Structures are given as C-alpha cells and as structure tokens.
BALUMFI-447915 format. One record per residue (C-alpha): x, z, y; residue in one letter. Coordinates in pm, 1 decimal, m for minus. Each point is the difference from the previous one (the first is absolute). Layout:
BEGIN
<node <X,Z,Y>,A> ...
REM end
This chain:
BEGIN
<node <3707.6,3333.0,m4045.1>,M> <node <6.3,355.4,127.8>,V> <node <m25.2,54.5,373.4>,K> <node <244.4,253.1,140.3>,W> <node <m18.1,178.9,331.5>,T> <node <322.5,67.6,186.6>,D> <node <m44.6,368.6,m77.6>,K> <node <m37.5,m70.2,m374.1>,E> <node <312.3,m216.6,1.2>,R> <node <190.1,276.4,175.0>,S> <node <m126.2,264.3,m242.9>,L> <node <97.5,m204.1,m308.0>,V> <node <343.6,m66.8,142.5>,Q> <node <43.5,364.2,103.4>,A> <node <m79.7,118.8,m351.5>,V> <node <222.3,m266.2,m154.4>,W> <node <297.0,90.4,221.3>,E> <node <m7.1,349.4,m150.0>,K> <node <m11.4,m119.5,m362.0>,V> <node <318.9,29.7,m202.9>,D> <node <m37.1,m280.0,m256.9>,I> <node <255.5,165.2,m227.5>,D> <node <m211.4,315.4,m20.3>,V> <node <m360.1,m113.6,37.2>,V> <node <27.2,m306.8,m225.0>,G> <node <119.0,184.4,m311.6>,P> <node <m240.2,287.3,68.3>,D> <node <m302.1,m230.4,39.6>,A> <node <67.3,m199.2,m317.4>,L> <node <72.3,317.1,m197.6>,A> <node <m334.0,141.2,119.3>,R> <node <m181.7,m310.2,m123.0>,V> <node <158.6,27.3,m343.8>,L> <node <m62.9,374.2,m29.9>,I> <node <m350.6,17.7,148.2>,V> <node <m119.0,m325.3,m159.0>,Y> <node <192.4,m12.7,m329.0>,P> <node <m170.5,m320.3,m117.5>,W> <node <209.8,m183.6,260.6>,T> <node <307.0,60.9,m220.2>,E> <node <m85.8,m317.3,m192.1>,R> <node <129.5,m212.4,288.6>,Y> <node <339.9,166.8,m1.5>,F> <node <111.2,m17.1,m362.5>,G> <node <343.9,m125.4,98.0>,R> <node <72.3,337.0,162.1>,F> <node <28.0,176.4,m335.9>,G> <node <m129.3,355.5,m38.2>,D> <node <m262.6,66.6,266.9>,I> <node <m241.4,195.2,m217.7>,F> <node <38.6,341.6,162.9>,T> <node <8.2,108.6,361.9>,A> <node <360.4,112.9,m38.0>,T> <node <101.8,m335.2,m148.7>,A> <node <m173.2,m189.7,281.1>,V> <node <161.4,211.4,271.2>,L> <node <345.6,m46.7,m151.6>,Q> <node <m33.8,m372.3,m74.4>,N> <node <234.6,m218.5,204.1>,A> <node <m216.6,m308.6,m61.4>,G> <node <m305.4,171.3,146.3>,V> <node <196.6,108.3,305.7>,A> <node <148.9,m346.9,51.1>,A> <node <m336.1,m174.6,m32.8>,H> <node <m156.7,250.2,239.5>,G> <node <258.4,m103.7,257.6>,R> <node <m82.4,m368.3,m69.3>,V> <node <m370.7,68.6,59.1>,V> <node <62.8,175.6,330.7>,L> <node <246.6,m266.7,109.6>,T> <node <m272.6,m259.5,m61.7>,A> <node <m240.0,210.7,206.6>,L> <node <238.2,m37.7,293.2>,D> <node <m86.1,m371.9,11.8>,A> <node <m366.3,83.6,62.1>,A> <node <87.8,245.8,274.9>,V> <node <207.3,m269.7,172.1>,R> <node <m275.7,m264.4,m27.2>,D> <node <m330.6,183.8,15.1>,M> <node <m186.0,m318.8,95.5>,D> <node <103.5,m183.4,m316.9>,N> <node <m8.2,262.7,m275.3>,I> <node <m191.0,m229.6,m235.6>,R> <node <252.2,m280.0,47.0>,G> <node <290.3,241.3,m31.3>,T> <node <m119.5,110.8,m343.2>,Y> <node <m145.9,m325.0,m137.9>,A> <node <293.8,m72.1,m232.9>,A> <node <30.2,364.3,m105.3>,L> <node <m371.8,14.2,m73.5>,S> <node <28.0,m314.4,m210.4>,R> <node <294.2,149.2,m192.7>,L> <node <m191.6,321.3,m73.0>,H> <node <m304.1,m199.5,m110.5>,Y> <node <151.6,m285.1,m198.6>,E> <node <313.4,146.8,m152.0>,Q> <node <m14.8,377.3,14.8>,L> <node <m377.5,17.1,m57.7>,Q> <node <m39.1,316.8,202.4>,V> <node <m355.0,126.6,38.8>,D> <node <m62.9,m27.7,377.0>,P> <node <m161.9,345.1,4.3>,E> <node <351.5,136.4,m35.3>,N> <node <90.8,m121.1,348.0>,F> <node <m253.0,242.6,148.4>,A> <node <135.7,282.2,m216.4>,L> <node <350.5,m74.9,123.8>,L> <node <m120.0,m14.3,361.0>,A> <node <m152.7,346.0,m37.5>,D> <node <321.7,134.5,m149.9>,C> <node <203.0,m154.2,282.5>,I> <node <m224.0,179.5,248.4>,T> <node <40.1,331.2,m182.8>,V> <node <378.7,m41.4,m17.7>,A> <node <15.5,m80.1,370.7>,I> <node <m225.7,293.2,84.7>,A> <node <221.0,235.2,m199.7>,C> <node <304.1,m111.9,197.8>,K> <node <m154.7,m31.4,346.4>,L> <node <m237.6,296.4,m18.9>,K> <node <m169.4,46.3,339.9>,S> <node <148.7,m327.7,130.5>,A> <node <m258.9,m176.5,m215.5>,L> <node <m300.4,131.8,190.8>,D> <node <m353.5,m113.9,m91.7>,P> <node <4.2,m291.1,250.0>,Q> <node <333.7,m124.4,m134.5>,S> <node <m117.9,43.8,m356.4>,Q> <node <m318.1,m199.9,65.4>,A> <node <200.0,m283.7,153.1>,T> <node <256.9,13.4,m279.4>,W> <node <m284.5,m17.9,m253.5>,K> <node <m137.4,m308.1,177.6>,K> <node <345.7,m157.3,m14.1>,F> <node <48.7,74.3,m370.3>,L> <node <m351.8,m128.8,m72.2>,S> <node <105.5,m330.8,153.5>,A> <node <310.0,1.1,m222.3>,V> <node <m209.2,75.4,m310.7>,V> <node <m236.9,m280.6,93.6>,D> <node <294.7,m238.0,41.9>,A> <node <152.4,103.6,m332.2>,M> <node <m335.4,m67.7,m167.7>,S> <node <m58.5,m332.2,176.1>,S> <node <134.7,m231.9,m271.4>,Q> <node <m213.4,153.3,m275.1>,Y> <node <m299.6,m200.5,m119.2>,N> 
REM end
C-alpha cells in the first residue's frame, strides 16, 4: 500500500479536478496507439486504427479513452485502496483480455503527457512528481492479478 501525505493527496486531487475526461481520455489512448503501435492488437474491435489519422478520428478509441479516465476517477476517490479498486479490472485484463501489463505503464505515461498538454504550467514539477507516484500505484494495481 502506498503512503500518501496530505500534500500529495491534495496535489493529486487538484490535478484531477482540472482534467476533462472527455478530452484527456481520448487523447491519452490515441497517444498510446500512435506512439506504441503494437498496442493496436488489443483494440481490433475498433476497426481501422492503423494510421495516426484513423486513430484520431476513431469513435471507439475516443469512447474507450473516456472509459479509462472514468475508471481512474475511482482511484482518485479512494487513494488508500487503489489495489482493491482495480482487482477485478486487473483480473479481466489478465485472464480475458490478455493485455501485457507493460502497457499499463505506457498508458500512464501518455495520460501524464495528455494532462500536461492541457494544464501546461499548472502541472509544475512537484505536481508532476506526485501525479507520477499516483499513476505508478495505479499501474501496480492493474498488474496485481498477473502471475
């Protein structure tokens, strides 16, 4: 379990309050698919996502990006139980979807980049470091059900 100071909790919540799920979610998932094209294999049901233009215009990518960020909200609301919050989702990604857990870290990095692009100077180095700690806890939780 990750230990959080009051300041870290406040910083995570302050960043999260500024995040527009409808903008950052689609942007973050599109970044993953464009920057790390091998991740396309997990999203075959979305149809054509083989070029950057296709990814950016794909409604399925945008919708799933919003789902991912909506799920992240649960971790922000219960920072002391991130592992428990994501236990079932981790199991699903391991057992059924067979997602390589390394992809969770790639997505976390792309979420940070998407947030930084939107917040600019509001994501100062201290906030970014705390946000990285938070997303590392989420990545760890998403990887927890893997053998």
